[in-house]
C-alpha positions as CSV (number, residue, x, y, z in Angstrom):
1,X,39.1,-34.5,-17.9
2,X,39.6,-31.3,-15.8
3,X,43.4,-30.6,-14.5
4,X,43.3,-30.4,-10.7
5,X,44.2,-27.1,-9.3
6,X,46.6,-27.0,-6.3
7,X,45.8,-25.2,-3.4
8,X,49.5,-25.0,-2.2
9,X,52.6,-24.7,-4.0
10,X,55.0,-24.7,-1.1
11,X,58.3,-24.9,-3.6
12,X,57.0,-22.0,-5.0
13,X,56.2,-19.5,-1.8
14,X,59.6,-20.5,-0.6
15,X,61.3,-19.0,-3.7
16,X,59.2,-16.3,-3.4
17,X,60.1,-15.6,0.3
18,X,64.0,-15.9,-0.6
19,X,63.7,-13.4,-3.1
20,X,61.9,-11.0,-1.2
21,X,64.0,-11.6,2.0
22,X,67.5,-11.1,-0.4
23,X,65.9,-8.2,-1.7
24,X,65.5,-6.4,2.0
25,X,69.0,-7.7,2.9
26,X,70.8,-6.0,-0.3
27,X,68.1,-2.9,0.6
28,X,69.3,-3.1,4.5
29,X,73.0,-3.5,2.9
30,X,72.8,-0.6,0.8
31,X,71.0,1.9,3.4
32,X,73.8,0.6,6.0
33,X,76.5,1.2,3.4
34,X,75.0,4.9,2.6
35,X,74.4,5.9,6.6
36,X,78.3,4.8,7.4
37,X,79.1,6.6,4.4
38,X,77.5,9.7,5.5
39,X,78.9,8.8,9.2
40,X,82.2,8.6,7.5
41,X,81.9,11.6,5.7
42,X,81.0,14.1,8.8
43,X,83.1,12.4,11.2
44,X,86.2,12.2,9.4
45,X,86.2,14.2,6.1
46,X,84.3,17.2,7.7
47,X,85.5,16.7,11.1
48,X,87.5,20.1,11.3
49,X,84.6,22.1,10.1
50,X,81.8,21.0,12.2
51,X,84.2,21.5,15.1
52,X,84.4,24.6,14.7
53,X,81.1,24.9,14.0
54,X,80.9,23.7,17.5
55,X,83.4,25.8,19.1
56,X,81.8,28.8,17.7
57,X,78.3,28.4,19.1
58,X,80.0,27.4,22.5
59,X,83.2,29.5,22.8
60,X,83.2,33.2,21.8
61,X,85.6,35.6,21.2
62,X,85.2,39.0,23.4
63,X,86.4,42.2,23.2
64,X,87.8,43.6,26.2
65,X,87.7,47.4,26.4
66,X,90.6,49.7,27.8
67,X,90.0,51.4,30.5
68,X,89.9,55.3,29.5
69,X,92.9,57.1,31.0
70,X,92.6,60.0,34.0
71,X,92.8,63.5,34.1
72,X,94.2,65.2,36.5
73,X,95.0,69.3,37.3
74,X,98.4,70.6,37.9
75,X,98.3,69.8,41.5
76,X,97.0,66.1,41.1
77,X,93.4,66.8,41.5
78,X,91.2,64.4,39.8
79,X,89.4,66.1,36.8
80,X,87.8,63.0,34.8
81,X,87.2,59.6,36.2
82,X,85.6,56.2,35.2
83,X,82.7,55.3,37.1
84,X,81.8,51.7,37.0
85,X,77.4,51.8,35.9
86,X,75.2,48.6,35.6
87,X,74.2,48.4,32.0
88,X,71.0,46.7,30.6
89,X,71.6,45.3,27.1
90,X,70.0,43.1,24.7
91,X,71.7,40.8,22.3
92,X,69.3,40.4,19.6
93,X,70.3,37.3,17.8
94,X,69.5,35.5,21.0
95,X,65.7,36.9,21.2
96,X,62.6,35.9,19.5
97,X,60.4,38.7,19.8
98,X,62.6,41.7,20.5
99,X,59.3,44.0,21.1
100,X,58.0,41.5,23.4
101,X,61.3,41.2,25.5
102,X,61.7,45.1,25.7
103,X,57.9,45.4,26.3
104,X,58.6,42.8,29.5
105,X,61.7,44.6,30.7
106,X,59.2,47.7,31.2
107,X,57.4,45.6,33.4
108,X,60.3,45.2,35.2
109,X,62.5,48.6,34.9
110,X,61.8,51.9,33.9
111,X,62.6,52.1,29.9
112,X,61.8,55.5,28.5
113,X,60.8,56.3,25.0
114,X,64.3,58.1,24.6
115,X,66.1,54.5,25.6
116,X,64.1,52.9,22.9
117,X,65.1,55.6,20.5
118,X,68.6,55.4,21.8
119,X,68.8,51.5,21.4
120,X,67.6,51.6,18.1
121,X,69.8,54.0,17.0
122,X,72.6,51.8,18.7
123,X,71.7,48.8,17.1
124,X,71.7,50.4,13.7
125,X,75.5,51.5,14.5
126,X,76.2,48.0,15.6
127,X,79.6,46.5,14.4
128,X,79.1,42.7,14.7
129,X,76.8,39.8,15.2
130,X,76.2,38.8,19.1
131,X,77.2,42.0,20.1
132,X,75.5,43.2,23.0
133,X,73.4,46.7,22.2
134,X,72.8,48.9,25.8
135,X,69.0,49.7,26.6
136,X,69.4,51.1,29.7
137,X,72.0,52.7,31.7
138,X,73.0,53.3,35.3
139,X,70.3,50.9,36.7
140,X,69.5,50.9,40.5
141,X,70.3,47.7,42.6
142,X,66.3,47.4,42.8
143,X,66.2,47.2,39.3
144,X,69.5,44.6,38.7
145,X,67.6,42.3,40.9
146,X,64.5,42.3,39.4
147,X,65.9,41.4,36.2
148,X,68.5,38.8,37.4
149,X,65.6,36.4,39.0
150,X,64.0,36.9,35.4
151,X,66.6,35.8,33.9
152,X,65.3,32.3,32.8
153,X,62.6,33.7,30.6
154,X,64.4,36.7,29.2
155,X,67.3,35.2,26.7
156,X,69.4,37.2,25.1
157,X,69.0,40.0,28.5
158,X,72.1,40.5,30.0
159,X,73.4,43.2,32.7
160,X,76.7,44.7,32.0
161,X,79.1,46.3,34.6
162,X,80.1,49.4,31.9
163,X,83.0,51.8,33.3
164,X,81.7,55.2,32.1
165,X,83.1,58.6,32.0
166,X,82.4,61.3,35.3
167,X,83.4,64.9,35.6
168,X,83.4,65.2,39.4
169,X,83.7,69.1,38.9
170,X,80.7,69.5,37.0
171,X,80.5,72.6,34.9
172,X,83.7,74.4,35.8
173,X,86.0,72.5,33.4
174,X,83.8,71.7,30.7
175,X,85.1,74.3,28.0
176,X,88.6,73.2,29.1
177,X,88.1,69.8,29.0
178,X,85.4,68.9,27.0
179,X,83.5,65.7,27.5
180,X,82.7,62.3,26.0
181,X,80.3,60.5,24.4
182,X,78.5,57.8,22.7
183,X,80.2,56.7,19.1
184,X,77.9,57.7,16.4
185,X,77.9,56.2,12.6
186,X,79.9,58.8,11.3
187,X,82.6,58.6,14.1
188,X,82.3,54.6,13.4
189,X,83.3,55.3,9.3
190,X,86.8,56.8,10.4
191,X,87.5,54.8,14.0
192,X,90.0,51.4,13.8
193,X,86.9,49.2,14.2
194,X,89.5,46.1,15.7
195,X,90.3,48.8,18.6
196,X,87.2,50.3,19.1
197,X,85.6,46.9,19.5
198,X,83.7,46.9,22.9
199,X,83.9,50.3,23.1
200,X,81.0,53.0,23.2
201,X,82.6,56.3,24.2
202,X,84.6,58.9,22.5
203,X,86.1,62.1,22.9
204,X,83.8,64.9,21.6
205,X,85.4,68.2,22.6
206,X,88.6,69.5,24.2
207,X,91.2,67.7,25.5
208,X,89.0,64.5,25.6
209,X,88.8,64.9,21.6
210,X,92.5,65.8,21.1
211,X,94.2,63.2,23.3
212,X,91.6,60.5,22.3
213,X,94.2,58.3,21.3
214,X,96.2,58.6,24.3
215,X,93.6,58.4,26.7
216,X,91.9,55.4,25.2
217,X,94.3,52.8,25.3
218,X,94.6,49.1,23.6
219,X,91.6,47.0,23.4
220,X,91.8,43.4,24.9
221,X,90.7,40.2,23.9
222,X,89.4,37.0,25.7
223,X,88.1,33.4,24.4
224,X,85.0,32.2,26.5
225,X,82.7,29.3,27.0
226,X,79.1,30.1,26.8
227,X,75.7,28.0,27.3
228,X,73.0,27.8,24.9
229,X,71.6,30.8,26.4
230,X,74.8,32.5,25.9
231,X,75.6,33.0,29.5
232,X,79.2,32.7,30.0
233,X,80.5,29.6,31.8
234,X,84.0,30.1,32.1
235,X,87.0,32.1,30.4
236,X,89.5,30.1,28.8
237,X,91.9,32.6,27.8
238,X,92.5,36.1,27.8
239,X,95.1,39.2,26.4
240,X,94.5,42.0,29.0
241,X,93.8,45.2,27.3
242,X,96.2,48.4,27.6
243,X,94.5,51.0,29.6
244,X,94.8,54.5,28.3
245,X,97.2,57.1,29.6
246,X,97.1,59.4,32.4
247,X,97.2,63.2,31.7
248,X,98.3,66.0,34.0
249,X,97.3,69.4,32.7
250,X,98.9,72.5,33.4
251,X,95.1,73.8,34.7
252,X,94.9,75.1,38.3
253,X,91.6,73.9,39.6
254,X,91.6,76.4,42.5
255,X,92.9,79.5,39.9
256,X,90.0,77.9,37.7
257,X,87.0,78.2,40.3
258,X,89.0,81.9,41.7
259,X,88.3,82.8,37.9
260,X,84.5,82.0,38.0
261,X,83.8,83.0,41.3
262,X,85.3,86.4,40.1
263,X,83.3,86.6,36.9
264,X,80.2,85.9,39.2
265,X,76.9,85.9,37.2
266,X,78.3,87.5,34.1
267,X,78.8,86.3,30.9
268,X,82.4,86.3,30.0
269,X,85.9,84.5,29.9
270,X,88.9,84.5,31.6
271,X,92.3,83.0,30.1
272,X,95.4,82.4,32.4
273,X,98.9,81.2,31.1
274,X,101.8,80.6,32.5
275,X,104.6,82.8,30.5
276,X,107.5,80.2,31.0
277,X,106.1,77.3,29.5
278,X,102.7,78.7,27.9
279,X,100.9,76.3,30.0
280,X,97.0,77.2,30.4
281,X,96.4,78.0,34.2
282,X,92.6,78.7,33.6
283,X,90.2,78.7,31.2
284,X,87.2,80.1,32.3
285,X,83.9,80.5,30.1
286,X,80.7,81.3,31.4
287,X,78.2,80.6,31.7
288,X,78.8,76.4,31.2
289,X,76.8,73.4,31.7
290,X,77.2,69.9,33.1
291,X,79.6,67.6,30.5
292,X,78.2,64.5,32.6
293,X,74.7,65.1,30.9
294,X,75.8,64.2,27.7
295,X,78.3,60.9,28.5
296,X,75.3,58.3,28.2
297,X,73.3,61.0,26.0
298,X,71.4,63.8,26.5
299,X,67.6,64.3,25.9
300,X,66.3,66.2,23.0
301,X,64.6,68.4,25.3
302,X,67.6,69.1,27.8
303,X,69.9,69.8,24.6
304,X,67.5,72.3,23.3
305,X,66.9,74.1,26.2
306,X,70.7,74.6,26.3
307,X,70.5,75.4,22.6
308,X,67.9,78.1,23.1
309,X,69.3,79.6,26.5
310,X,69.7,83.4,25.5
311,X,73.5,83.3,27.6
312,X,74.4,80.3,25.2
313,X,76.0,78.2,28.0
314,X,76.9,75.9,24.8
315,X,78.8,78.7,23.8
316,X,83.1,78.6,24.5
317,X,84.0,82.0,24.8
318,X,87.3,81.8,26.0
319,X,88.3,79.8,22.8
320,X,85.8,80.9,20.3
321,X,84.2,84.4,21.2
322,X,85.3,87.2,18.9
323,X,85.6,90.6,20.7
324,X,87.1,93.8,19.2
325,X,90.5,93.7,21.4
326,X,89.6,97.6,22.0
327,X,92.6,99.2,23.7
328,X,93.9,96.3,25.2
329,X,96.2,96.1,21.9
330,X,97.5,100.0,22.7
331,X,100.8,98.7,23.9
332,X,101.4,96.5,20.6
333,X,100.4,99.4,18.2
334,X,102.9,101.4,20.3
335,X,105.6,99.3,19.9
336,X,104.8,98.8,16.1
337,X,105.1,102.9,15.8
338,X,108.3,103.2,17.2
339,X,110.1,100.0,16.1
340,X,108.8,100.8,12.3
341,X,110.2,104.4,13.1
342,X,106.9,106.3,12.3
343,X,107.5,108.0,15.6
344,X,110.1,108.4,18.2
345,X,110.2,107.5,22.2
346,X,109.6,111.8,22.7
347,X,106.6,111.9,20.1
348,X,103.8,114.4,21.9
349,X,100.1,114.8,20.6
350,X,97.9,117.3,22.0
351,X,94.4,115.8,22.7
352,X,91.3,118.1,23.1
353,X,88.6,115.3,23.5
354,X,88.5,114.5,19.8
355,X,90.5,114.2,16.3
356,X,90.1,115.1,12.8
357,X,91.3,113.9,9.5
358,X,90.8,117.1,7.8
359,X,89.4,120.1,8.7
360,X,85.8,120.1,8.9
361,X,85.5,116.5,9.1
362,X,83.8,113.8,10.9
363,X,85.3,114.1,14.9
364,X,86.7,110.7,16.3
365,X,85.8,111.3,19.9
366,X,88.5,110.4,22.7
367,X,86.7,108.5,25.7
368,X,87.5,111.3,27.7
369,X,85.4,114.3,26.5
370,X,87.4,117.3,27.8
371,X,90.9,115.2,26.3
372,X,93.9,114.4,27.9
373,X,96.1,117.6,27.1
374,X,99.5,116.8,25.6
375,X,100.6,113.4,25.6
376,X,103.5,110.7,24.7
377,X,103.3,107.2,24.4
378,X,103.8,106.4,28.0
379,X,100.6,108.5,29.1
380,X,98.6,107.2,26.4
381,X,99.0,103.9,27.1
382,X,98.3,104.5,30.9
383,X,95.4,107.3,30.6
384,X,94.1,105.2,27.1
385,X,94.4,108.2,25.3
386,X,92.5,107.2,22.0
387,X,93.4,110.6,20.1
388,X,97.1,110.0,20.4
389,X,96.4,106.6,18.9
390,X,94.3,108.0,16.0
391,X,97.3,110.2,15.3
392,X,99.7,107.2,15.0
393,X,97.2,104.4,13.6
394,X,96.6,107.7,10.6
395,X,100.6,108.2,10.5
396,X,101.2,104.6,10.1
397,X,98.9,103.2,8.1
398,X,97.5,100.1,7.9
399,X,100.2,97.9,6.7
400,X,102.5,97.9,9.7
401,X,99.9,97.6,12.3
402,X,98.4,94.3,10.3
403,X,102.2,93.3,10.1
404,X,102.8,94.3,13.7
405,X,99.9,92.8,14.9
406,X,100.1,89.7,13.0
407,X,103.6,88.8,14.6
408,X,101.8,88.6,18.1
409,X,99.1,86.1,17.0
410,X,96.0,87.8,15.8
411,X,94.1,86.8,13.1
412,X,96.1,83.1,13.6
413,X,95.1,80.3,16.2
414,X,98.1,79.2,17.5
415,X,97.6,76.9,20.5
416,X,98.8,73.0,20.6
417,X,95.5,71.3,21.8
418,X,92.7,72.9,21.9
419,X,90.8,71.5,18.5
420,X,88.0,74.5,19.3
421,X,90.0,77.6,19.4
422,X,89.4,80.0,16.8
423,X,91.7,82.1,14.9
424,X,89.4,85.2,14.7
425,X,90.2,87.9,12.3
426,X,93.2,90.2,11.4
427,X,91.9,92.9,8.5
428,X,94.9,94.3,6.0
429,X,94.5,96.0,2.9
430,X,94.7,92.9,0.5
431,X,91.6,91.5,2.4
432,X,89.4,94.7,1.5
433,X,89.9,94.8,-1.6
434,X,89.4,91.5,-2.0
435,X,86.2,91.0,0.5
436,X,84.8,94.0,0.3
437,X,85.7,95.7,-3.3
438,X,86.7,98.4,-1.3
439,X,90.3,100.3,-0.8
440,X,91.6,101.0,2.8
441,X,90.9,104.1,4.1
442,X,92.0,106.5,6.5
443,X,89.4,106.2,8.9
444,X,89.5,102.2,9.1
445,X,93.1,102.8,10.5
446,X,92.2,105.1,12.9
447,X,89.1,102.4,14.1
448,X,91.9,99.4,14.2
449,X,94.7,101.7,16.0
450,X,92.4,101.7,19.0
451,X,91.3,98.2,18.6
452,X,88.1,98.7,16.9
453,X,86.6,98.5,13.7
454,X,87.1,95.1,11.4
455,X,89.7,93.5,13.9
456,X,88.4,90.8,16.5
457,X,89.9,88.6,18.5
458,X,89.6,85.7,21.3
459,X,90.5,86.0,24.9
460,X,93.0,83.6,24.4
461,X,94.6,85.2,21.5
462,X,94.6,88.2,23.8
463,X,96.6,86.3,26.6
464,X,98.7,85.1,23.8
465,X,99.7,88.3,22.4
466,X,100.0,89.4,26.3
467,X,102.5,86.5,26.7
468,X,104.8,87.2,24.1
469,X,105.0,90.9,25.4
470,X,105.8,89.6,28.9
471,X,108.5,87.3,27.3
472,X,109.9,90.4,25.7
473,X,109.2,88.6,22.1
474,X,109.8,85.5,22.7
475,X,107.0,82.9,21.3
476,X,105.2,79.7,23.4
477,X,102.4,78.3,22.1
478,X,99.7,77.5,24.6
479,X,98.9,73.9,25.7
480,X,97.0,72.3,28.2
481,X,99.0,69.4,28.5
482,X,102.2,69.3,31.2
483,X,102.9,65.3,31.5
484,X,101.6,61.8,30.8
485,X,101.5,58.5,32.4
486,X,102.4,55.4,30.8
487,X,101.5,52.0,32.1
488,X,104.4,52.3,34.5
489,X,102.4,55.3,36.3
490,X,105.4,57.4,36.1
491,X,105.1,61.3,34.6
492,X,106.4,61.7,31.4
493,X,107.1,65.0,30.3
494,X,105.1,65.0,27.0
495,X,106.7,67.1,23.9
496,X,104.0,68.5,21.5
497,X,105.2,68.9,18.1
498,X,104.4,72.5,16.8
499,X,102.6,72.3,13.0
500,X,104.4,74.4,10.8
501,X,101.2,76.3,10.4
502,X,101.7,77.2,13.7
503,X,105.2,77.9,14.5
504,X,105.8,81.7,15.1
505,X,108.9,83.0,14.8
506,X,110.2,85.5,17.8
507,X,109.0,89.0,17.5
508,X,112.4,91.1,17.2
509,X,113.0,95.1,18.0
510,X,115.1,97.0,16.7
511,X,115.9,98.0,20.2
512,X,115.6,96.0,22.8
513,X,115.1,98.8,25.5
514,X,111.3,99.1,23.3
515,X,110.1,96.2,25.4
516,X,111.4,97.7,28.8
517,X,109.4,101.0,27.6
518,X,106.4,99.7,26.8
519,X,105.9,97.3,30.3
520,X,106.7,99.9,32.0
521,X,104.0,101.7,30.4
522,X,101.3,99.0,31.4
523,X,103.2,99.4,34.8
524,X,101.8,102.8,34.8
525,X,98.2,101.4,34.0
526,X,97.7,99.5,37.4
527,X,100.4,102.0,39.5
528,X,100.2,105.4,37.9
529,X,98.8,108.3,39.5
530,X,96.4,108.8,35.8
531,X,96.4,104.7,35.3
532,X,93.1,103.6,34.1
533,X,93.2,100.9,36.3
534,X,95.3,102.1,39.6
535,X,91.8,101.3,41.7
536,X,92.5,97.7,40.8
537,X,96.2,97.8,41.2
538,X,96.2,99.9,44.3
539,X,97.5,97.9,47.6
540,X,99.2,95.2,45.6
541,X,102.5,93.8,47.2
542,X,103.2,92.6,43.9
543,X,103.7,95.0,40.7
544,X,101.3,94.1,37.7
545,X,101.8,95.2,34.1
546,X,98.2,95.8,32.7
547,X,95.9,97.5,29.8
548,X,92.7,98.2,30.1
549,X,89.8,98.2,27.2
550,X,86.3,99.0,26.3
551,X,85.0,97.4,23.2
552,X,81.7,99.1,21.8
553,X,79.1,96.8,20.8
554,X,76.8,99.4,19.1
555,X,78.1,102.5,17.1
556,X,77.4,106.1,18.6
557,X,76.1,108.7,16.5
558,X,78.8,112.0,16.1
559,X,77.1,114.0,18.9
560,X,75.6,110.9,21.1
561,X,77.1,110.5,24.4
562,X,77.1,106.9,25.6
563,X,74.5,106.1,27.9
564,X,74.7,102.3,29.4
565,X,71.3,103.1,31.0
566,X,69.6,103.8,28.0
567,X,70.5,100.6,26.3
568,X,69.3,97.0,26.4
569,X,71.9,94.8,28.2
570,X,73.0,93.0,25.1
571,X,73.8,96.2,23.7
572,X,76.3,97.7,26.0
573,X,80.3,97.9,25.7
574,X,82.7,94.9,26.9
575,X,84.9,95.2,29.4
576,X,88.4,93.8,28.8
577,X,91.9,93.6,30.4
578,X,95.2,91.9,29.9
579,X,98.0,91.8,32.1
580,X,100.9,89.6,33.7
581,X,102.8,89.6,37.0
582,X,105.1,90.3,38.8
583,X,106.6,92.8,36.4
584,X,110.2,91.4,36.7
585,X,109.6,88.0,36.8
586,X,106.3,87.1,35.1
587,X,104.6,84.1,36.5
588,X,100.6,84.6,35.2
589,X,99.4,86.1,32.2
590,X,96.1,87.3,32.2
591,X,93.2,88.2,29.5
592,X,89.6,89.0,30.5
593,X,86.5,89.3,28.8
594,X,83.1,90.7,30.8
595,X,80.3,90.9,28.3
596,X,78.0,93.7,28.3
597,X,80.2,94.4,31.7
598,X,80.7,98.1,30.9
599,X,84.6,99.9,31.0
600,X,87.6,97.9,31.2
601,X,88.7,99.4,34.2
602,X,85.1,99.1,36.1
603,X,84.2,95.5,34.8
604,X,87.4,93.5,34.3
605,X,90.2,94.6,35.7
606,X,88.9,93.7,38.9
607,X,88.5,89.9,37.8
608,X,92.2,89.8,36.9
609,X,93.3,91.6,40.2
610,X,91.5,88.9,42.0
611,X,92.4,86.0,40.2
612,X,96.0,87.4,40.0
613,X,96.0,87.2,43.7
614,X,94.6,83.8,44.3
615,X,97.9,82.8,42.5
616,X,100.6,85.1,43.4
617,X,99.8,85.6,46.8
618,X,98.8,81.6,47.4
619,X,102.5,81.0,45.9
620,X,103.9,83.2,48.2
621,X,101.9,81.8,51.3
622,X,103.5,78.7,49.9
623,X,107.0,79.7,50.0
624,X,106.3,81.5,53.1
625,X,105.2,78.6,54.7
626,X,108.0,76.1,53.2
627,X,110.8,78.4,54.6
628,X,109.4,78.3,58.0
629,X,109.6,74.7,58.6
630,X,112.2,73.1,61.0
631,X,112.5,77.0,62.5
632,X,112.7,77.3,66.1
């Protein structure tokens, strides 16, 4: 008999259900335990870490760049300032598609290929994540409005108000002040990364470059709260930056403009110094260029045009132009001759219009074809007699001439705060042997005695050497800076330390009366009956000591005459002049070079007279005006 089959076993089903329920309960407990454990780990053990990460997303540290110091002339006229400029910038980390964003922005504002190239270059130079990189500078008000209303669909796009350098005088002072430009990759490597965090500009040339540390200031920092789009909601804390110090220069803008006006369209240079301080009153190199084009980045096309300009506007003639000093060094050669005992004060030479080292040898011509007759040193300086100095140069030889010229700063760079200044070149016997593999010849000495041959100098060197004469041997290094203002806005005299290699000993002569003799000889140049610059000195209410010079660009053959009309303009002589005034109490020293302008008496001396009048007669007028105040 078959066993009956049970259709339902309630007891078994109950046991199965209880087991499954217990298993599910245990599983839930385990999951709950894991969840609580994870929550404990995240909320307790890792609390500080995740709070820091959260704050990093919400709170940012931003660098606050300092305001760059301003630059003023000696009379308080602003030469370099800072102007606000709206800048369109992008934060790469907040942009999903950079190219698409730039394309979208291009529909709102004008974005050129140059802007994009500059943006890509600056992006490679970016120093830290989430740093905004400028795309377009100097946005207009309408452009700002168009971008602003589209911020909601342009994450990572922002408009910053950036202060940028501006030079209100334009081309007038570029060769004296220099300019600032955007920091490049090479400069980044040597800069203090922390102090330049948030700074996009650095001094590139001139005063802006030399005093970069003082003008830049110290960076500040602020802690800000930002939303998910990176927009700043509030400033939580702030450490203000320390602005750069303001500089006051010896430069006189009125005199600078007078020198530029006197040069006119000519290529050339003018350097004017204060002999009592060494302060540079004017430093002109024409033609110039607008430094404002270089601040935010000049286009390749515009820069190439400046480079290819045959007048070389980028070239600083005042500091780097190397010209034969010609007859402007004759007072120094004369001093060397009498102080070294080569000749006496009464030494005279017969000048028939030429000089020969040997009978039947080469003729060394005087500028005056018929000669000057019998002349002494005073007449030789006043009338610029070449034959007299040929004779002196032959008697003295290279060694004393090179030695004395070196004492006056030739062949040396002695300025204290002009980084582009050049030392030019002073020849010597040892140099020619080592460099040319040749001995020094008597003909070389003759050429050197009239400032030709191997010797070249810059206009700044000519002015400096003349300043030593005006100071009767006392050396003062040329400088631009007069004073520096600190945070208290008080003008502070700033002492420039003279580096060892630029320290010059006073020029001590055996007799102090030699200074008077040479200076009175230079006075004859301007006010004597036969002085080469007597026309420029005529009618002056003050006495001027000066010396003209005419530097050959092309050599002239033995039996040929110089004819400027037959030469291309670039092959014509340079006109030079050096001098100071008033003689008894020098207030200003000047050096002028007019490229391819012809003779120094016709081209350079009139320029110098205009500049001297502008400075000294203005000073006299000011004194008269002050004395007249309060009188009945």
